[in-house]
C-alpha positions as CSV (number, residue, x, y, z in Angstrom):
1,X,-50.6,-163.5,-101.6
2,X,-50.8,-163.6,-97.6
3,X,-50.0,-166.7,-95.5
4,X,-53.6,-166.7,-95.0
5,X,-54.7,-167.0,-98.1
6,X,-52.3,-169.6,-99.3
7,X,-53.6,-172.9,-100.3
8,X,-52.9,-176.1,-97.8
9,X,-50.4,-177.9,-99.7
10,X,-48.2,-174.5,-99.7
11,X,-48.5,-174.1,-95.9
12,X,-47.4,-177.5,-95.5
13,X,-44.6,-177.2,-97.9
14,X,-43.5,-174.2,-96.3
15,X,-42.8,-176.3,-93.2
16,X,-41.5,-179.5,-94.5
17,X,-39.0,-177.0,-96.2
18,X,-38.5,-174.8,-92.9
19,X,-37.5,-178.3,-91.1
20,X,-35.3,-179.2,-94.0
21,X,-33.2,-176.2,-93.8
22,X,-33.3,-176.4,-89.6
23,X,-31.7,-179.6,-90.5
24,X,-34.7,-181.3,-88.5
25,X,-34.7,-183.6,-91.6
26,X,-31.3,-183.7,-92.6
27,X,-30.0,-184.8,-96.1
28,X,-30.0,-188.2,-96.7
29,X,-32.8,-188.6,-94.1
30,X,-35.6,-190.1,-95.2
31,X,-39.2,-187.7,-94.2
32,X,-41.8,-189.2,-92.2
33,X,-44.8,-190.8,-94.7
34,X,-47.1,-189.1,-96.0
35,X,-49.7,-190.9,-94.1
36,X,-47.9,-190.4,-90.7
37,X,-47.3,-186.4,-91.5
38,X,-51.2,-185.7,-92.9
39,X,-51.8,-187.5,-89.0
40,X,-49.4,-185.6,-87.6
41,X,-50.4,-182.1,-89.3
42,X,-54.2,-183.1,-89.4
43,X,-53.9,-182.6,-92.9
44,X,-55.9,-184.5,-95.7
45,X,-53.1,-187.1,-97.3
46,X,-53.1,-186.1,-100.4
47,X,-52.8,-182.8,-99.4
48,X,-49.4,-184.0,-98.0
49,X,-48.6,-186.0,-101.4
50,X,-49.1,-182.8,-102.9
51,X,-46.5,-181.1,-100.9
52,X,-44.3,-183.9,-101.1
53,X,-44.3,-184.4,-105.5
54,X,-43.2,-180.4,-105.2
55,X,-39.9,-181.3,-103.6
56,X,-39.6,-184.4,-105.9
57,X,-40.2,-182.3,-108.9
58,X,-37.9,-179.5,-107.4
59,X,-34.9,-182.4,-107.3
60,X,-34.9,-181.3,-103.2
61,X,-36.3,-185.3,-102.5
62,X,-35.4,-188.5,-104.1
63,X,-38.2,-191.7,-104.1
64,X,-37.0,-195.2,-102.9
65,X,-39.9,-197.2,-104.2
66,X,-41.7,-199.0,-101.2
67,X,-39.0,-197.3,-99.1
68,X,-40.1,-193.7,-99.1
69,X,-38.8,-190.3,-99.6
70,X,-34.5,-189.2,-99.1
71,X,-33.4,-185.7,-98.9
72,X,-31.2,-184.9,-101.4
73,X,-27.5,-183.5,-100.8
74,X,-27.2,-179.6,-101.2
75,X,-31.5,-179.6,-100.7
76,X,-31.0,-177.3,-97.4
77,X,-28.6,-175.1,-99.1
78,X,-31.1,-174.9,-102.2
79,X,-34.1,-174.1,-100.5
80,X,-32.3,-171.6,-98.5
81,X,-31.1,-169.9,-101.2
82,X,-34.8,-169.8,-102.6
83,X,-36.1,-168.6,-99.5
84,X,-33.7,-165.6,-99.5
85,X,-34.4,-164.6,-102.7
86,X,-38.4,-164.7,-101.9
87,X,-37.7,-162.4,-99.0
88,X,-35.4,-159.7,-100.8
89,X,-37.8,-160.0,-103.9
90,X,-41.4,-160.5,-102.1
91,X,-41.9,-160.2,-98.3
92,X,-39.0,-157.4,-97.6
93,X,-40.7,-154.4,-100.1
94,X,-43.8,-154.9,-98.0
95,X,-42.4,-154.8,-94.9
96,X,-40.5,-152.3,-95.9
97,X,-43.5,-150.1,-97.2
98,X,-45.5,-150.5,-94.1
99,X,-42.0,-149.6,-92.0
100,X,-42.6,-146.1,-94.5
101,X,-45.9,-145.5,-93.5
102,X,-45.4,-146.2,-89.7
103,X,-42.2,-144.1,-89.4
104,X,-40.3,-146.6,-88.3
105,X,-36.5,-145.9,-88.7
106,X,-34.6,-149.5,-90.0
107,X,-31.3,-148.1,-87.7
108,X,-33.3,-147.6,-85.1
109,X,-35.5,-150.8,-85.5
110,X,-31.5,-152.3,-85.7
111,X,-30.8,-150.7,-82.2
112,X,-33.5,-152.4,-80.6
113,X,-32.6,-155.8,-81.7
């Protein structure tokens, strides 16, 4: 499924995951409230709540009732490992196939970087 065709809550989830991996939301830090994040992203609060719920279901955030959601210890490492697996298993085969179609040599590409 291309990024364009993904549901909004999954796109938001990816943005939040990237922010956790990059340390914008560090372990032990509180995530923005659903309403605040929805306003910041121009999204429906219910959509943001659905994205946050996935993090809770995956054990990556902890809810403190009446206070907020906090990033748990090890969340960044777990997200990074999952993103690596997704890249290698789903994204890389598509990139490699496109490179082959276009006649792009991997060594030549790496020499340009």
